[in-house]
C-alpha positions as CSV (number, residue, x, y, z in Angstrom):
1,M,141.5,17.4,112.0
2,K,140.2,20.1,109.9
3,N,138.5,17.8,107.4
4,I,135.1,16.4,108.0
5,C,133.2,14.0,105.8
6,V,129.5,14.5,105.7
7,F,127.7,11.5,104.2
8,A,124.3,12.9,102.8
9,A,121.5,12.4,100.4
10,S,121.7,13.1,96.5
11,S,118.1,12.9,96.0
12,R,116.5,15.9,94.5
13,D,113.2,15.4,96.1
14,A,114.3,15.3,99.9
15,P,112.0,17.8,102.0
16,E,113.3,21.1,102.2
17,K,113.6,20.9,106.3
18,Y,116.8,18.6,105.6
19,H,118.1,21.1,102.8
20,K,117.8,24.0,105.4
21,T,119.8,21.6,108.2
22,A,122.3,20.6,105.4
23,S,123.0,24.4,104.5
24,S,123.2,25.2,108.1
25,L,125.7,22.6,108.9
26,G,127.6,23.7,106.1
27,R,127.9,27.3,107.1
28,M,128.8,26.4,110.6
29,M,131.6,24.0,109.1
30,A,133.1,27.0,107.6
31,E,132.5,29.4,110.5
32,R,134.7,27.1,112.7
33,G,137.2,26.8,110.2
34,Y,136.6,23.0,109.1
35,S,136.8,22.0,105.3
36,L,134.2,19.6,103.8
37,V,134.9,16.1,102.5
38,Y,132.0,14.7,100.7
39,G,130.8,12.6,97.8
40,G,131.1,15.5,95.2
41,G,127.3,15.9,94.2
42,E,125.7,18.9,93.2
43,A,121.9,17.7,94.0
44,G,120.2,16.9,97.2
45,L,121.4,17.5,100.6
46,M,125.2,16.7,99.1
47,G,124.8,19.9,97.1
48,S,123.2,21.9,99.9
49,V,126.0,21.0,102.4
50,A,128.7,22.0,99.9
51,K,126.9,25.5,99.1
52,G,126.5,26.4,102.8
53,V,130.3,25.9,102.9
54,K,131.1,27.8,100.1
55,E,128.8,30.5,101.2
56,L,131.1,31.5,104.1
57,G,134.3,30.9,102.2
58,G,135.0,27.3,103.3
59,R,137.1,24.8,101.4
60,V,135.1,21.8,99.6
61,I,136.8,18.6,98.8
62,G,134.6,16.2,96.6
63,V,135.0,12.8,95.9
64,I,133.0,11.2,92.9
65,P,133.5,8.0,91.1
66,E,134.2,8.8,87.2
67,K,130.8,7.2,86.1
68,L,129.2,9.9,88.0
69,N,131.6,12.9,87.0
70,L,128.8,14.4,84.7
71,P,127.7,18.2,84.3
72,G,124.7,18.5,86.7
73,I,125.5,15.5,88.9
74,A,129.3,16.6,90.1
75,F,129.6,19.9,92.0
76,C,131.4,22.5,89.8
77,G,132.2,24.6,93.0
78,C,134.4,22.3,94.7
79,D,137.8,23.6,95.4
80,E,139.0,20.1,94.7
81,L,137.3,17.2,92.9
82,I,139.0,13.9,93.3
83,V,137.6,11.4,90.7
84,T,138.0,7.8,91.8
85,D,137.4,4.5,89.5
86,S,134.9,3.0,91.8
87,M,132.5,3.9,94.7
88,H,134.7,1.7,96.7
89,E,137.7,3.9,96.2
90,R,135.6,6.8,96.6
91,K,134.9,5.6,100.2
92,S,138.2,4.9,101.0
93,T,139.4,8.3,99.9
94,M,136.7,9.8,101.9
95,E,137.9,8.1,104.8
96,R,141.5,8.7,104.3
97,L,140.8,12.4,104.1
98,S,138.8,13.1,107.1
99,G,139.3,13.2,110.8
100,A,135.5,13.1,111.9
101,Y,132.2,11.8,110.0
102,I,128.6,13.4,110.2
103,A,125.9,11.4,108.6
104,L,122.8,13.7,107.4
105,P,119.6,12.3,106.5
106,G,120.0,10.1,103.3
107,G,119.0,6.7,101.5
108,F,120.7,3.5,100.9
109,G,124.2,5.0,99.8
110,T,124.2,7.3,102.8
111,L,123.3,4.4,105.3
112,E,126.1,2.3,103.5
113,E,128.8,4.8,104.2
114,L,127.7,5.5,107.9
115,L,127.6,1.7,108.5
116,E,131.1,1.2,106.8
117,V,132.7,3.9,108.9
118,I,131.0,2.5,112.2
119,T,132.4,-1.0,111.4
120,L,135.6,0.0,110.6
121,K,135.8,2.1,113.8
122,Q,134.8,-1.2,115.7
123,L,137.5,-3.0,114.1
124,G,140.1,-0.6,115.3
125,Y,140.8,1.1,111.7
126,H,140.2,4.4,113.1
127,N,138.9,6.3,116.2
128,S,137.4,9.3,114.8
129,P,134.4,10.7,116.2
130,I,131.1,9.7,114.1
131,V,127.9,11.7,114.4
132,V,124.4,10.9,113.4
133,L,122.5,14.1,112.8
134,N,119.0,12.9,113.7
135,E,117.3,16.0,112.4
136,D,113.5,15.8,113.4
137,G,113.8,11.7,114.2
138,F,114.8,10.8,110.9
139,Y,117.2,8.0,112.3
140,D,115.1,7.0,115.3
141,M,114.2,3.7,113.5
142,L,118.1,2.8,112.7
143,L,119.0,3.9,116.2
144,G,116.2,1.5,117.3
145,Q,117.6,-1.4,115.1
146,F,121.0,-0.7,116.9
147,E,119.4,-1.3,120.1
148,S,117.8,-4.5,118.9
149,C,121.2,-5.7,117.9
150,V,122.5,-5.3,121.3
151,R,119.4,-6.6,122.9
152,E,119.4,-9.8,120.9
153,N,123.3,-10.3,121.4
154,F,124.4,-9.5,118.0
155,T,126.8,-6.8,119.2
156,K,127.7,-5.6,122.6
157,D,126.4,-2.5,124.4
158,V,129.9,-0.8,124.7
159,Y,129.6,-0.5,120.6
160,I,126.7,1.6,120.7
161,N,128.9,4.3,121.9
162,L,131.0,4.1,118.5
163,F,128.8,7.1,117.3
164,Y,127.2,10.1,118.8
165,S,123.6,10.8,117.9
166,A,122.8,14.6,117.5
167,K,119.7,16.6,117.2
168,T,121.3,19.7,115.8
169,E,124.2,21.0,113.6
170,S,125.6,22.7,116.5
171,E,125.5,19.9,118.6
172,A,127.0,17.5,116.2
173,L,130.2,20.2,115.8
174,D,130.6,20.6,119.4
175,F,130.8,16.9,119.8
176,I,133.3,16.4,117.3
177,E,135.3,19.4,118.7
178,N,135.2,18.0,122.2
179,H,135.6,14.2,121.2
180,V,137.8,12.3,123.5
181,P,139.0,9.1,121.9
182,V,138.0,5.9,123.5
183,K,139.4,2.5,123.6
184,Y,137.0,-0.4,122.7
185,P,137.5,-3.9,122.9
186,D,139.5,-5.5,120.4
187,K,137.1,-7.2,118.3
188,L,139.6,-9.6,116.5
189,K,140.9,-11.1,120.0
190,E,137.6,-11.2,121.4
191,A,136.5,-13.6,118.2
192,L,139.7,-15.7,118.7
193,R,139.4,-15.9,122.5
194,H,135.9,-17.3,121.8
195,G,136.7,-19.2,118.7
């Protein structure tokens, strides 16, 4: 696994502290020999992580839907830019190319990408490490919502371990490097048994 997929905001208005984290993560990934797979954007934390990787000579693979493949939106510094027909194809391409996932702070798109890879792992489509980089408590409320899902019996507590919450970039990468795959209960068999 040499490709890490990073989900991140495209907003140009994100606070500077998150840009610093994204840039630092990108540099650390390059230092440790990882390539970046991401949404192909130039702006926001997307651009910051990609530029961080490039700063230290790392490889950047952008995956962007045709509708967004425009000057000023797509990052022209990608080593490879894959243009897809749709957002759905973009996500499936990023998932296919990646051996691990990190979610930086972001908006609806970032949350949707994160929740999809968590759900796919829960259903047994992959068993790759997923890290929520909880910079400055950004994801505290989402993590609390996940705990509410367990408390109210909408999911089992074992599934809280489908992802890892890290406070720093180095903690996120250390988790990925030391990740030992865990076999989770087969959700489909479980549903059929209780059907």
